[in-house]
N, C-alpha and C positions, 0 to 999 in steps of 0.2 A: 414340196417339202423344199425349205430353204437350204441351200449349201453352207455350211459352215465355212466361216471365215479362216483364213491360217495366216500365221505369221512365223517367220523362223528369224532368229537374232542371234549373230556369232560375234563375241568380242576378242580381239586380239590387240597386239602392240605394233605400231608402225612407226619406226625411227623415233620412238619416245613418246609418241601420241597414242592415245586409246583409240582404237578403229572400231566400230560398232557397225557390222555390215546386217542390214535389213531387207528382209524380202517377203511380199505378200501384201496385206492389207492391214492397215492399223485403224482399228476402230473401237467400239465400246467392249467387245469381248477379247480382243487381242492385245491392247494398250498396256496392261499391267506387266506382261512379259517385257515389253519395250521399257517402261519405267524402271523395273528392277534392273536391267542390263546397262541402262544410262546413268543410273545411282552408282553402281559397281564401276563404271567408266570413269565418272567424276571424281570418284574417290581413289582411283588406282593412278591417276596421271596427276602432275602438276601443269602441264602444258596446256593439252586442247584434248578435246574429244571431237572426232571426226565421224559423222554417221554417214555412211554410203545408203545413200536411198535409191540408187540406179533401179532395184527389183522392186520399188514399192509403187504399187499401182492406184491405192486409194489411202486416203487418210482424213479422216472426220474430225469432229471437233474435241473427242477424247484424246486423239493422238496429238492434236495441237496443244491442247492442255498439258500432255504429258510432256511435249517439248519446251513449254512455256516454264513448267515446274524444274526441268533439268536445267534451262537456262539459268532461272535464279539460283539454283544450287551450286553450278558452276561458277557463276559470276561471285557469288559469295566466296569462293575458294581461290579466285583470280585465275580461273581456268576458261578457255574460249570454247565455245560450242558452234561446231561447223556441220552443215548438212550438205552433202554433196550428192551430185547427179539427179536431183529431182526431176521426175518426169514432167511435163507441161501442165498438166492438172493438178498435181500435188504443188509445184512451184506457184501456182496463182493462188493456193488457199494460204500458203506461207505469206506472200505478199500482200493479199487482200486483207488479211487480218492484221497486219503489222508486225508479224511474229519474224520477218526477217531483219527487223532493226536489233533482235538480241542474237538471234541465231545466225550466224553467217552463213550465207547461201555460195556455193562454188559449184562450177559445171560438173567436175569429176573429183576423185580423191587426189590425183596426181597435182592437179592444180590446187587443191585445199592446202596439200603439205606446202607447194611452192610458196604460196601465199602467207603462210603461217611462217616460214623460213626466212621470207623476205622483210620480216619485222612488219609487215603492214596490220598485223591483228587489232590495232586502234583506229584503224579505218574501216568502215563498212565498205564493201565493194559496190560500184554504183548499181541502182536498180533498174532492171531492164524495163521499157516502157510497157 
């Protein structure tokens, strides 16, 4: 019997930014919850949405598609979308697919906030090799 995948998503405010904390696996069964929360976060802020991915252990193509759609909605509103704390496996799929060209990747939430506050939102951080 296959274990059910699980995902928890909590949204809060962090210094005027929408913070979306995600934990678990983002896959075909769980991505609708993330999509709903990202949509609400993009609508709730005029600055940026920071997605804390520290506790995400897996992200499949449906999760990547969720981020791509959220990026398009955020970009249309002039809102930056930042994913922070990606584990190596998840980080690789973001960079291999090129999603990191729209979704800004930062090592952790604290660095993401500093990056946003330093006015570097127009520049993508350097990609890791």
